[in-house]
Structure formats: C-alpha cells, structure tokens
C-alpha positions as a Markdown table, in Angstrom:
| # | Residue | x | y | z |
|---|---|---|---|---|
| 1 | Met | 0.0 | 0.0 | -0.1 |
| 2 | Lys | 2.8 | 2.4 | 1.0 |
| 3 | Leu | 4.6 | 1.7 | -2.2 |
| 4 | Thr | 1.6 | 2.4 | -4.2 |
| 5 | Val | 1.2 | 5.7 | -2.5 |
| 6 | Ile | 5.0 | 6.6 | -3.2 |
| 7 | Leu | 4.4 | 5.4 | -6.8 |
| 8 | Ile | 1.5 | 7.7 | -7.4 |
| 9 | Leu | 3.1 | 10.5 | -5.8 |
| 10 | Ala | 6.3 | 10.0 | -7.7 |
| 11 | Ala | 4.2 | 9.7 | -11.0 |
| 12 | Phe | 2.7 | 13.0 | -10.4 |
| 13 | Gly | 6.0 | 14.7 | -9.7 |
| 14 | Phe | 5.6 | 15.2 | -6.0 |
| 15 | Ala | 8.5 | 16.2 | -3.7 |
| 16 | Phe | 8.6 | 14.8 | -0.4 |
| 17 | Pro | 9.2 | 17.4 | 2.2 |
| 18 | Ala | 13.0 | 17.4 | 3.5 |
| 19 | Phe | 12.9 | 18.5 | 7.1 |
| 20 | Ser | 14.8 | 17.7 | 10.1 |
| 21 | Gln | 14.0 | 14.3 | 11.6 |
| 22 | Asp | 13.1 | 13.4 | 15.2 |
| 23 | Asp | 14.7 | 10.1 | 15.4 |
| 24 | Lys | 14.0 | 9.2 | 19.1 |
| 25 | Ala | 10.2 | 10.0 | 19.6 |
| 26 | Thr | 7.4 | 7.4 | 19.7 |
| 27 | Val | 4.6 | 7.8 | 17.2 |
| 28 | Thr | 1.3 | 8.5 | 18.9 |
| 29 | Asp | -2.0 | 7.3 | 17.7 |
| 30 | Glu | -3.3 | 11.1 | 17.0 |
| 31 | Glu | 0.2 | 11.7 | 15.0 |
| 32 | Leu | -0.3 | 8.4 | 12.9 |
| 33 | Met | -4.0 | 9.3 | 12.3 |
| 34 | Lys | -3.1 | 13.0 | 11.1 |
| 35 | Tyr | -0.5 | 11.4 | 8.8 |
| 36 | Ala | -2.9 | 8.9 | 7.5 |
| 37 | Glu | -5.5 | 11.6 | 6.9 |
| 38 | Val | -3.1 | 13.7 | 4.9 |
| 39 | Met | -2.0 | 10.7 | 2.8 |
| 40 | Asp | -5.5 | 9.7 | 2.3 |
| 41 | Ser | -6.5 | 13.2 | 1.1 |
| 42 | Ile | -3.6 | 13.2 | -1.4 |
| 43 | Asn | -4.7 | 9.7 | -2.7 |
| 44 | Glu | -8.2 | 10.8 | -3.2 |
| 45 | Met | -7.0 | 14.1 | -5.0 |
| 46 | Thr | -4.7 | 12.0 | -7.1 |
| 47 | Ala | -7.5 | 9.4 | -8.0 |
| 48 | Ser | -9.8 | 12.3 | -8.8 |
| 49 | Val | -7.2 | 13.6 | -11.3 |
| 50 | Arg | -6.6 | 10.3 | -12.7 |
| 51 | Ile | -10.3 | 9.9 | -13.3 |
| 52 | Met | -10.6 | 13.3 | -14.8 |
| 53 | Leu | -7.8 | 12.9 | -17.3 |
| 54 | Ser | -9.2 | 9.4 | -18.3 |
| 55 | Asp | -12.5 | 10.9 | -18.8 |
| 56 | Met | -11.1 | 13.7 | -20.9 |
| 57 | Val | -9.6 | 11.0 | -23.2 |
| 58 | Lys | -12.6 | 8.8 | -23.2 |
| 59 | Glu | -14.9 | 11.7 | -24.0 |
| 60 | Asn | -12.9 | 13.0 | -27.0 |
| 61 | Asp | -14.2 | 11.6 | -30.4 |
| 62 | Ser | -11.4 | 12.6 | -32.5 |
| 63 | Ile | -8.8 | 10.4 | -30.8 |
| 64 | Ser | -9.0 | 6.9 | -29.3 |
| 65 | Ala | -7.5 | 5.9 | -26.0 |
| 66 | Ala | -4.8 | 3.7 | -27.7 |
| 67 | Arg | -3.9 | 6.5 | -30.1 |
| 68 | Tyr | -3.7 | 8.9 | -27.1 |
| 69 | Asn | -1.4 | 6.7 | -25.2 |
| 70 | Glu | 0.8 | 6.0 | -28.3 |
| 71 | Leu | 1.0 | 9.8 | -28.9 |
| 72 | Ser | 1.5 | 11.0 | -25.2 |
| 73 | Lys | 4.6 | 8.9 | -24.9 |
| 74 | Ile | 6.2 | 10.8 | -27.9 |
| 75 | Ala | 4.5 | 14.2 | -27.5 |
| 76 | Ala | 7.8 | 16.2 | -26.8 |
| 77 | Asp | 9.5 | 14.7 | -30.1 |
| 78 | Asp | 8.2 | 16.5 | -33.3 |
| 79 | Ala | 10.0 | 13.9 | -35.4 |
| 80 | Lys | 8.4 | 10.9 | -33.8 |
| 81 | Leu | 4.9 | 12.7 | -34.1 |
| 82 | Ala | 5.4 | 13.1 | -37.8 |
| 83 | Glu | 6.5 | 9.6 | -38.1 |
| 84 | Ala | 3.4 | 8.5 | -36.3 |
| 85 | Lys | 1.2 | 10.6 | -38.5 |
| 86 | Ala | -0.2 | 12.6 | -35.7 |
| 87 | Thr | -2.7 | 15.3 | -36.8 |
| 88 | Pro | -2.6 | 18.9 | -35.4 |
| 89 | Glu | -5.9 | 18.0 | -33.6 |
| 90 | Glu | -4.5 | 15.0 | -31.9 |
| 91 | Ile | -1.3 | 16.8 | -30.9 |
| 92 | Ala | -3.3 | 19.6 | -29.5 |
| 93 | Phe | -5.5 | 17.3 | -27.5 |
| 94 | Val | -2.4 | 15.4 | -26.1 |
| 95 | Lys | -0.9 | 18.8 | -25.1 |
| 96 | Glu | -4.2 | 19.9 | -23.6 |
| 97 | Val | -4.3 | 16.8 | -21.4 |
| 98 | Ala | -0.7 | 17.3 | -20.4 |
| 99 | Ala | -1.3 | 20.9 | -19.4 |
| 100 | Lys | -4.3 | 19.8 | -17.3 |
| 101 | Lys | -2.2 | 17.2 | -15.7 |
| 102 | Ser | 0.7 | 19.5 | -14.9 |
| 103 | Glu | -1.9 | 22.2 | -13.4 |
| 104 | Glu | -3.8 | 19.6 | -11.2 |
| 105 | Thr | -0.4 | 17.8 | -10.1 |
| 106 | Ala | 0.8 | 21.3 | -8.9 |
| 107 | Lys | -2.3 | 21.9 | -6.9 |
| 108 | Ile | -2.1 | 18.6 | -5.4 |
| 109 | Asn | 1.7 | 19.2 | -4.6 |
| 110 | Glu | 0.8 | 22.5 | -3.0 |
| 111 | Ala | -1.9 | 20.9 | -0.9 |
| 112 | Tyr | 0.5 | 17.8 | 0.2 |
| 113 | Gln | 3.2 | 20.5 | 1.3 |
| 114 | Lys | 0.6 | 22.6 | 3.1 |
| 115 | Leu | -1.0 | 19.7 | 4.9 |
| 116 | Ala | 2.2 | 18.2 | 5.9 |
| 117 | Lys | 3.5 | 21.6 | 7.2 |
| 118 | Asp | 0.1 | 22.9 | 8.7 |
| 119 | Tyr | -2.1 | 20.0 | 9.7 |
| 120 | Val | 0.5 | 17.4 | 10.7 |
| 121 | Thr | 3.5 | 19.8 | 11.5 |
| 122 | Val | 6.9 | 19.1 | 9.7 |
| 123 | Pro | 8.5 | 17.4 | 12.9 |
| 124 | Val | 5.8 | 15.1 | 13.1 |
| 125 | Phe | 5.4 | 14.3 | 9.5 |
| 126 | Asn | 8.9 | 13.4 | 9.2 |
| 127 | Lys | 8.9 | 11.4 | 12.5 |
| 128 | Val | 6.0 | 9.3 | 11.4 |
| 129 | Lys | 7.2 | 8.9 | 7.8 |
| 130 | Lys | 10.8 | 7.6 | 9.3 |
| 131 | Ala | 9.0 | 5.6 | 11.9 |
| 132 | Leu | 6.8 | 3.8 | 9.2 |
| 133 | Ala | 10.0 | 2.7 | 7.4 |
| 134 | Asn | 11.6 | 1.2 | 10.5 |
| 135 | Asp | 8.7 | -0.2 | 12.5 |
| 136 | Ala | 6.7 | -3.0 | 11.3 |
| 137 | Ser | 3.9 | -2.9 | 13.8 |
| 138 | Leu | 3.4 | 0.8 | 13.2 |
| 139 | Lys | 3.4 | 0.1 | 9.4 |
| 140 | Thr | 0.6 | -2.3 | 10.0 |
| 141 | Arg | -1.4 | 0.1 | 11.9 |
| 142 | Tyr | -0.9 | 2.6 | 9.3 |
| 143 | Glu | -2.1 | 0.3 | 6.5 |
| 144 | Ser | -5.1 | -0.6 | 8.5 |
| 145 | Leu | -6.0 | 3.1 | 8.9 |
| 146 | Met | -5.4 | 3.7 | 5.3 |
| 147 | Ala | -7.7 | 0.8 | 4.3 |
| 148 | Glu | -10.5 | 2.4 | 6.5 |
| 149 | Leu | -9.9 | 5.9 | 5.2 |
| 150 | Gly | -9.6 | 4.7 | 1.7 |
| 151 | Lys | -13.2 | 3.3 | 1.7 |
| 152 | Asp | -14.4 | 6.5 | 0.1 |
| 153 | Asp | -11.7 | 6.8 | -2.7 |
| 154 | Pro | -13.3 | 8.1 | -5.9 |
| 155 | Ser | -11.6 | 5.4 | -7.9 |
| 156 | Gly | -13.2 | 2.8 | -6.2 |
| 157 | Ala | -9.9 | 1.0 | -5.4 |
C-alpha cells in the first residue's frame, strides 16, 4: 500500500518534504491518524485527477484511448509525432491533457506540502514517515488506517 502511494506521488512529480528528523520519539495514535488523513486526502485527490484525465480521453471523439497513449509517450518529439502521422488536432489534444495534468499535479503538490506543514507539522510528518520505514507494527497500524480511510476513494479501489 505504501509503495503504491509513493509510486502515485512520484508519478505526479511530488517532492517529499525534506525537513529535520526526530529519531527518538514514539509515534502517537493521534500523530499516525493525522499522517494517514493527509496521505488519504492526497490519494483521493490523485485518484480524482486520474479519473478526470481518463474521462477527458474517453470523451474525446477525435482520438482513441490507444492512439492517445501512443502519442502521449512521444508528444515532446516532433520527428516521432510526424512519423506517427499525428494530426494537429491529436497533438493539440495530447498537449491539452498534459497541461491539465501538470496544473492539477501542482495543486496536489501544494496541498500535500501545506497539509504536511500545517496540519501534521513538519517534525511530526517526518517522525511518522521515518518510523513507518523502520517499525513493522506501526506500518501495519498505518495500513489498517489507510484501508479504513480509503473506503471513500473516488476511484473505487
């Protein structure tokens, strides 16, 4: 579960906060819950963006999802786009989706940073993050919390 969260965040270009660590302190239930609430909120925002982008592609009648996927991988290479015989409309749509993804990713990253800083607090955020990497029982508790919180995930996962 944690790996999935990290992969999703990395895919959207998130930077994890780099703040000082508190190595010795024990993570309280309240701290773990706040951390989990932040991560669940970010997961939900990420899922909503993924759904929105997918809907953009599905609802566009001028390009199939397969064609979109093909072109999105080469969108930055004009020679490859020409080789793929991409139309101006297809290129414009691929760039429109990319711009929307970038815009929404920036919003999520901003929310992530703000929640880590203002809701959890930097020292607590880093303490919990580090403890999760080193404490199997805490990680199990966290995963249980995430499963419970994730029940309202908009992606249905």
